[in-house]
C-alpha positions, 0 to 999 in steps of 0.5 A: 419166628420173630421175623416171620411174625414181624413180616406178618404184622407188616404185611396186614398194614394198609401201607403195605397194601398200597406199596406191596402191589407195585414192588413185589410182583416186579421184584419177583418177576425180575429175580425169577427171570434172572435165576431161570425160574430157580428163585422167587423172593416172596417165596423166602417167606411163603411158598410161591408160584409164577402163574401163567394164565390166559388173559380174559380179554386179551387172550395173551399170556399173562405171568403173575407172581403169587403166594400159594398154599401147597396142598397134597405134597405139591400136587395142588395149591390154594391161591388166594385172590386177596389183592393185598386187601384192596377193593377190586378182584386181582386180574389173575382171578378173572383170567383163571375164571375165563380160562381155567387151564394155566401153567405155574412155575413151581420150584424151577419146573413148569407144571400144567394146571386146571384152576377151579374157584372154591365155593361154599363148604369147600371154600370155608374149609380152605379159608380156615386152612389159609388163615392158619397158614398166613394169618394176614389174609384175615386182615385183607379181608376185613378191609374189603367188602367183596369175598376174597376169591380162593382157587384150587389149582391141580396138575393136569397132563400135558 
C-alpha cells in the first residue's frame, strides 16, 4: 500500500503534470507495441487501455494510452479526461465527441466500443466512484477551471 500512496502523492503534483504527458504515453505506446498488446506499463498501478479513436479534424486513427476504471466486469469502462490536471481538454476527448465509435485494447484484446460523455447526476455518481478509485483526480480538478470530462465506453458488436 505504501507504494500506491507514494505514487498517488507524486501524481498529484504540478511537476508530474508537466512531465508525465510527455513521458508516460510514449513509454506506454512503445511497450504495448513491443509486447504485441500484452503489457501496458502504466497499468501496473491503474487499469489501462489503448484507445484508438478517429481524429476529430483529421479523420485518422489516433492511439492513446489511458488509465481507466473498469465497470461491470470489464464490459464497460470510465475514461477520465484529466489531462494530468493541465488546462485544456485532452485531444482524445474531442475525438470521442466527434466520433463516439472507437476501439480499446484491453488485456491484449481489441474491443470495439461506443463512448458517451457523462453529464448531470450520472457524471456526479461516476466522479465520486472515480475519486474513490484514484484520489489524485481531485487534485487535477482543483488545478483547472474546466470540468474534467468523463466518458463511459461500452462494448459494441463488431
